[in-house]
DOVEX-647469 format. One record per atom (N, C-alpha, C): atom name; x, y, z. Coordinates in Angstrom, 3 decimals. Atoms other than C-alpha are relative to their C-alpha. Example, Ala and Ser with C-alpha at 12.3 -4.5 7.8 and 13.67 -1.06 7.14 Angstrom:
<nodes>
<node N; <0.890; -1.190; 0.000>>
<node CA; <12.300; -4.500; 7.800>>
<node C; <0.900; 1.200; 0.000>>
<node N; <-0.820; -1.190; -0.060>>
<node CA; <13.670; -1.060; 7.140>>
<node C; <-0.770; 1.090; 0.730>>
</nodes>
This chain:
<nodes>
<node N; <-0.597; 0.100; -1.328>>
<node CA; <202.117; -120.966; 222.533>>
<node C; <-0.168; -1.441; 0.468>>
<node N; <0.093; 1.381; -0.442>>
<node CA; <202.962; -124.375; 223.823>>
<node C; <-0.107; -0.060; 1.517>>
<node N; <0.134; 0.151; -1.457>>
<node CA; <202.423; -125.718; 227.258>>
<node C; <1.360; 0.063; 0.686>>
<node N; <-1.334; -0.083; -0.596>>
<node CA; <206.211; -125.739; 227.747>>
<node C; <0.335; 1.430; 0.426>>
<node N; <-0.225; -1.386; -0.412>>
<node CA; <206.176; -121.945; 227.872>>
<node C; <-0.586; 0.278; 1.371>>
<node N; <0.597; -0.180; -1.317>>
<node CA; <203.900; -122.155; 230.855>>
<node C; <0.792; -0.775; 1.046>>
<node N; <-0.722; 0.841; -0.946>>
<node CA; <205.902; -124.941; 232.479>>
<node C; <1.406; 0.548; 0.256>>
<node N; <-1.365; -0.513; -0.139>>
<node CA; <209.303; -123.392; 231.820>>
<node C; <0.078; 1.425; -0.557>>
<node N; <-0.005; -1.374; 0.530>>
<node CA; <208.999; -119.572; 231.499>>
<node C; <1.411; 0.543; -0.271>>
<node N; <-1.371; -0.469; 0.217>>
<node CA; <212.760; -119.118; 231.684>>
<node C; <0.483; -0.366; -1.391>>
<node N; <-0.424; 0.437; 1.324>>
<node CA; <213.206; -121.038; 228.436>>
<node C; <-0.488; 0.959; -1.089>>
<node N; <0.507; -0.946; 0.997>>
<node CA; <211.039; -118.552; 226.534>>
<node C; <0.645; 1.380; 0.175>>
<node N; <-0.647; -1.291; -0.255>>
<node CA; <212.818; -115.557; 228.152>>
<node C; <1.480; -0.031; -0.352>>
<node N; <-1.417; 0.129; 0.257>>
<node CA; <216.278; -116.897; 227.341>>
<node C; <0.452; 0.714; -1.282>>
<node N; <-0.456; -0.736; 1.191>>
<node CA; <216.512; -115.565; 223.726>>
<node C; <-0.021; 1.514; 0.187>>
<node N; <0.074; -1.437; -0.267>>
<node CA; <215.424; -112.109; 224.885>>
<node C; <1.156; 0.434; 0.883>>
<node N; <-1.114; -0.313; -0.891>>
<node CA; <218.034; -112.157; 227.645>>
<node C; <1.324; -0.039; -0.759>>
<node N; <-1.234; 0.077; 0.791>>
<node CA; <220.724; -113.247; 225.185>>
<node C; <0.169; 1.233; -0.885>>
<node N; <-0.069; -1.206; 0.839>>
<node CA; <219.882; -110.346; 222.860>>
<node C; <0.379; 1.206; 0.848>>
<node N; <-0.311; -1.127; -0.881>>
<node CA; <219.971; -107.888; 225.762>>
<node C; <1.459; -0.040; 0.449>>
<node N; <-1.391; 0.121; -0.433>>
<node CA; <223.312; -109.239; 227.014>>
<node C; <0.979; 0.283; -1.136>>
<node N; <-0.900; -0.273; 1.113>>
<node CA; <224.855; -109.127; 223.554>>
<node C; <0.009; 1.494; -0.336>>
<node N; <0.040; -1.448; 0.222>>
<node CA; <223.714; -105.501; 223.167>>
<node C; <0.835; 0.727; 1.048>>
<node N; <-0.784; -0.616; -1.067>>
<node CA; <225.214; -104.577; 226.531>>
<node C; <1.487; -0.271; -0.208>>
<node N; <-1.406; 0.340; 0.234>>
<node CA; <228.461; -106.411; 225.701>>
<node C; <0.539; 0.773; -1.200>>
<node N; <-0.438; -0.768; 1.164>>
<node CA; <228.615; -104.694; 222.309>>
<node C; <0.249; 1.453; 0.336>>
<node N; <-0.199; -1.388; -0.406>>
<node CA; <228.274; -101.297; 223.957>>
<node C; <1.159; 0.134; 0.982>>
<node N; <-1.050; -0.072; -1.017>>
<node CA; <230.724; -102.109; 226.765>>
<node C; <1.381; -0.256; -0.580>>
<node N; <-1.303; 0.337; 0.571>>
<node CA; <233.508; -103.397; 224.485>>
<node C; <0.828; 1.239; -0.363>>
<node N; <-0.813; -1.201; 0.261>>
<node CA; <234.587; -99.950; 223.174>>
<node C; <0.377; 0.756; 1.280>>
<node N; <-0.311; -0.662; -1.269>>
<node CA; <234.372; -98.518; 226.690>>
<node C; <1.133; -0.720; 0.732>>
<node N; <-1.070; 0.766; -0.626>>
<node CA; <236.593; -101.316; 227.970>>
<node C; <1.327; 0.287; -0.694>>
<node N; <-1.211; -0.322; 0.740>>
<node CA; <239.120; -100.657; 225.215>>
<node C; <0.499; 1.397; 0.325>>
<node N; <-0.375; -1.368; -0.349>>
<node CA; <239.082; -96.931; 225.955>>
<node C; <0.571; 0.062; 1.415>>
<node N; <-0.513; 0.045; -1.371>>
<node CA; <239.583; -97.667; 229.645>>
<node C; <1.410; -0.560; 0.060>>
<node N; <-1.337; 0.582; 0.031>>
<node CA; <242.608; -99.825; 228.850>>
<node C; <1.006; 1.014; -0.551>>
<node N; <-0.888; -1.007; 0.589>>
<node CA; <244.123; -97.089; 226.648>>
<node C; <0.287; 1.114; 1.011>>
<node N; <-0.182; -1.067; -0.991>>
<node CA; <243.568; -94.434; 229.336>>
<node C; <0.888; -0.478; 1.146>>
<node N; <-0.828; 0.554; -1.071>>
<node CA; <245.092; -96.703; 231.986>>
<node C; <1.466; -0.080; -0.427>>
<node N; <-1.381; 0.081; 0.489>>
<node CA; <248.174; -97.297; 229.830>>
<node C; <0.629; 1.389; -0.087>>
<node N; <-0.529; -1.365; 0.063>>
<node CA; <248.553; -93.537; 229.258>>
<node C; <0.335; 0.530; 1.384>>
<node N; <-0.260; -0.469; -1.362>>
<node CA; <248.323; -92.834; 232.977>>
<node C; <1.226; -0.697; 0.584>>
<node N; <-1.121; 0.752; -0.556>>
<node CA; <250.802; -95.590; 233.863>>
<node C; <1.314; 0.436; -0.642>>
<node N; <-1.233; -0.326; 0.708>>
<node CA; <253.345; -94.624; 231.191>>
<node C; <0.149; 1.490; -0.291>>
<node N; <-0.072; -1.444; 0.228>>
<node CA; <252.846; -90.840; 231.393>>
<node C; <1.416; 0.561; 0.169>>
<node N; <-1.358; -0.556; -0.121>>
<node CA; <256.351; -90.073; 232.733>>
<node C; <0.902; -0.390; -1.177>>
<node N; <-0.812; 0.446; 1.135>>
<node CA; <257.939; -92.128; 229.960>>
<node C; <-0.382; 0.751; -1.271>>
<node N; <0.480; -0.700; 1.198>>
<node CA; <255.796; -90.512; 227.267>>
<node C; <0.428; 1.464; 0.036>>
<node N; <-0.392; -1.410; -0.124>>
<node CA; <256.482; -86.997; 228.579>>
<node C; <1.504; 0.154; -0.226>>
<node N; <-1.442; -0.048; 0.200>>
<node CA; <260.228; -87.702; 228.695>>
<node C; <0.377; -0.166; -1.460>>
<node N; <-0.287; 0.206; 1.422>>
<node CA; <260.217; -88.984; 225.120>>
<node C; <-0.394; 1.225; -0.816>>
<node N; <0.412; -1.204; 0.715>>
<node CA; <258.306; -85.919; 223.929>>
<node C; <0.971; 1.152; 0.241>>
<node N; <-0.984; -1.052; -0.285>>
<node CA; <260.757; -83.581; 225.682>>
<node C; <1.310; -0.248; -0.744>>
<node N; <-1.222; 0.325; 0.736>>
<node CA; <263.708; -85.411; 224.117>>
<node C; <-0.170; 0.302; -1.485>>
<node N; <0.262; -0.306; 1.408>>
<node CA; <262.112; -85.112; 220.683>>
<node C; <-0.007; 1.508; -0.229>>
<node N; <0.019; -1.461; 0.117>>
<node CA; <261.529; -81.397; 221.267>>
<node C; <1.418; 0.569; 0.044>>
<node N; <-1.387; -0.465; -0.056>>
<node CA; <265.192; -80.917; 222.211>>
<node C; <0.765; -0.340; -1.282>>
<node N; <-0.634; 0.324; 1.278>>
<node CA; <266.212; -82.684; 219.004>>
<node C; <-0.388; 1.002; -1.074>>
<node N; <0.482; -0.923; 1.025>>
<node CA; <264.088; -80.343; 216.926>>
<node C; <0.420; 1.440; 0.266>>
<node N; <-0.315; -1.387; -0.348>>
<node CA; <264.837; -77.127; 218.798>>
<node C; <0.897; 0.002; 1.245>>
<node N; <-0.889; 0.037; -1.165>>
<node CA; <267.951; -77.240; 221.024>>
<node C; <-0.025; 1.310; 0.776>>
<node N; <-0.016; -1.188; -0.857>>
<node CA; <268.271; -74.839; 223.917>>
<node C; <1.211; 0.862; -0.318>>
<node N; <-1.095; -0.932; 0.231>>
<node CA; <270.401; -71.740; 223.587>>
<node C; <0.934; 0.009; 1.205>>
<node N; <-0.955; -0.120; -1.099>>
<node CA; <273.575; -71.371; 225.645>>
<node C; <-0.151; 1.379; 0.643>>
<node N; <0.072; -1.302; -0.683>>
<node CA; <274.035; -68.495; 228.095>>
<node C; <0.542; 1.119; -0.879>>
<node N; <-0.594; -1.010; 0.870>>
<node CA; <276.251; -66.667; 225.629>>
<node C; <-0.954; 0.373; -1.137>>
<node N; <0.950; -0.273; 1.078>>
<node CA; <273.676; -67.029; 222.850>>
<node C; <-1.190; 0.815; 0.499>>
<node N; <1.106; -0.767; -0.584>>
<node CA; <270.912; -65.785; 225.131>>
<node C; <0.410; 1.439; 0.265>>
<node N; <-0.497; -1.347; -0.286>>
<node CA; <273.035; -62.822; 226.203>>
<node C; <0.165; 0.807; -1.283>>
<node N; <-0.168; -0.705; 1.276>>
<node CA; <273.907; -61.930; 222.589>>
<node C; <-1.351; 0.378; -0.597>>
<node N; <1.349; -0.282; 0.522>>
<node CA; <270.243; -62.155; 221.590>>
<node C; <-0.635; 1.165; 0.760>>
<node N; <0.554; -1.077; -0.816>>
<node CA; <269.226; -59.909; 224.497>>
<node C; <0.676; 1.329; -0.328>>
<node N; <-0.726; -1.224; 0.355>>
<node CA; <271.957; -57.370; 223.632>>
<node C; <-0.460; 0.545; -1.353>>
<node N; <0.471; -0.431; 1.314>>
<node CA; <270.841; -57.276; 219.998>>
<node C; <-1.386; 0.627; 0.090>>
<node N; <1.352; -0.543; -0.192>>
<node CA; <267.249; -56.720; 221.071>>
<node C; <0.059; 1.384; 0.639>>
<node N; <-0.138; -1.304; -0.653>>
<node CA; <268.341; -53.857; 223.347>>
<node C; <0.545; 1.049; -0.964>>
<node N; <-0.569; -0.938; 0.969>>
<node CA; <270.446; -52.259; 220.604>>
<node C; <-1.059; 0.444; -1.004>>
<node N; <1.056; -0.347; 0.957>>
<node CA; <267.545; -52.425; 218.175>>
<node C; <-1.054; 0.912; 0.627>>
<node N; <0.970; -0.862; -0.681>>
<node CA; <265.230; -50.874; 220.767>>
<node C; <0.544; 1.419; 0.144>>
<node N; <-0.609; -1.334; -0.137>>
<node CA; <267.678; -48.005; 221.388>>
<node C; <0.006; 0.712; -1.342>>
<node N; <0.012; -0.628; 1.332>>
<node CA; <267.991; -47.373; 217.651>>
<node C; <-1.406; 0.427; -0.415>>
<node N; <1.390; -0.366; 0.300>>
<node CA; <264.216; -47.383; 217.300>>
<node C; <-0.384; 1.300; 0.711>>
<node N; <0.272; -1.226; -0.750>>
<node CA; <263.943; -44.730; 220.034>>
<node C; <0.753; 1.165; -0.624>>
<node N; <-0.788; -1.068; 0.629>>
<node CA; <266.736; -42.742; 218.336>>
<node C; <-0.659; 0.453; -1.294>>
<node N; <0.691; -0.386; 1.240>>
<node CA; <264.858; -42.811; 215.034>>
<node C; <-1.259; 0.807; 0.298>>
<node N; <1.188; -0.773; -0.379>>
<node CA; <261.725; -41.573; 216.803>>
<node C; <0.377; 1.415; 0.446>>
<node N; <-0.427; -1.300; -0.515>>
<node CA; <263.666; -38.704; 218.449>>
<node C; <0.773; 0.825; -1.031>>
<node N; <-0.833; -0.666; 0.995>>
<node CA; <265.529; -37.756; 215.261>>
<node C; <-0.545; 1.362; -0.418>>
<node N; <0.572; -1.279; 0.455>>
<node CA; <263.102; -35.018; 214.234>>
<node C; <-0.148; 1.002; 1.150>>
<node N; <0.245; -0.929; -1.109>>
<node CA; <262.422; -33.538; 217.691>>
<node C; <1.278; 0.367; 0.757>>
<node N; <-1.217; -0.269; -0.770>>
<node CA; <265.832; -33.848; 219.386>>
<node C; <1.178; -0.727; -0.661>>
<node N; <-1.078; 0.683; 0.721>>
<node CA; <268.701; -34.634; 217.024>>
<node C; <1.224; -0.315; 0.860>>
<node N; <-1.171; 0.271; -0.845>>
<node CA; <271.410; -34.375; 219.700>>
<node C; <-0.241; -1.237; 0.871>>
<node N; <0.331; 1.179; -0.807>>
<node CA; <269.613; -36.920; 221.912>>
<node C; <0.028; -1.251; -0.871>>
<node N; <-0.023; 1.148; 0.909>>
<node CA; <269.175; -39.211; 218.884>>
<node C; <1.434; -0.401; -0.309>>
<node N; <-1.398; 0.301; 0.269>>
<node CA; <272.894; -38.947; 218.136>>
<node C; <0.653; -0.704; 1.186>>
<node N; <-0.533; 0.651; -1.196>>
<node CA; <273.764; -39.863; 221.722>>
<node C; <-0.498; -1.439; 0.126>>
<node N; <0.546; 1.366; -0.084>>
<node CA; <271.425; -42.845; 221.622>>
<node C; <0.644; -0.902; -1.045>>
<node N; <-0.659; 0.810; 1.028>>
<node CA; <272.982; -44.051; 218.357>>
<node C; <1.430; -0.337; 0.420>>
<node N; <-1.354; 0.259; -0.497>>
<node CA; <276.448; -43.695; 219.910>>
<node C; <-0.038; -1.074; 1.090>>
<node N; <0.155; 1.001; -1.062>>
<node CA; <275.255; -45.691; 222.926>>
<node C; <-0.296; -1.377; -0.606>>
<node N; <0.329; 1.277; 0.640>>
<node CA; <273.800; -48.368; 220.644>>
<node C; <1.193; -0.573; -0.749>>
<node N; <-1.149; 0.506; 0.757>>
<node CA; <277.006; -48.593; 218.625>>
<node C; <1.046; -0.655; 0.898>>
<node N; <-0.941; 0.611; -0.926>>
<node CA; <279.007; -49.507; 221.729>>
<node C; <-0.361; -1.455; 0.278>>
<node N; <0.463; 1.379; -0.139>>
<node CA; <276.888; -52.641; 222.009>>
<node C; <-0.180; -0.423; 1.405>>
</nodes>
């Protein structure tokens, strides 16, 4: 220990402070980067959401009203036929009526 350490205590504490500051800066750098990424996502959220919706429409276009109606009618016809098949053994006349109703579409 030299007499300069007693005369200038800050000079001996300087390397320790530099190590501490470099450790804090090393830990803060990823947090700063993450903060920047999160800020960019928040700022450009409407643009990102719009681009994702456009990509989804490219992959799976929406059905028209006619297509939706035809799909619903087919589902109803299949349900009526399923009920008719269930009633076939217990009430054949009712099953026949349901099949006739399903055939009309």
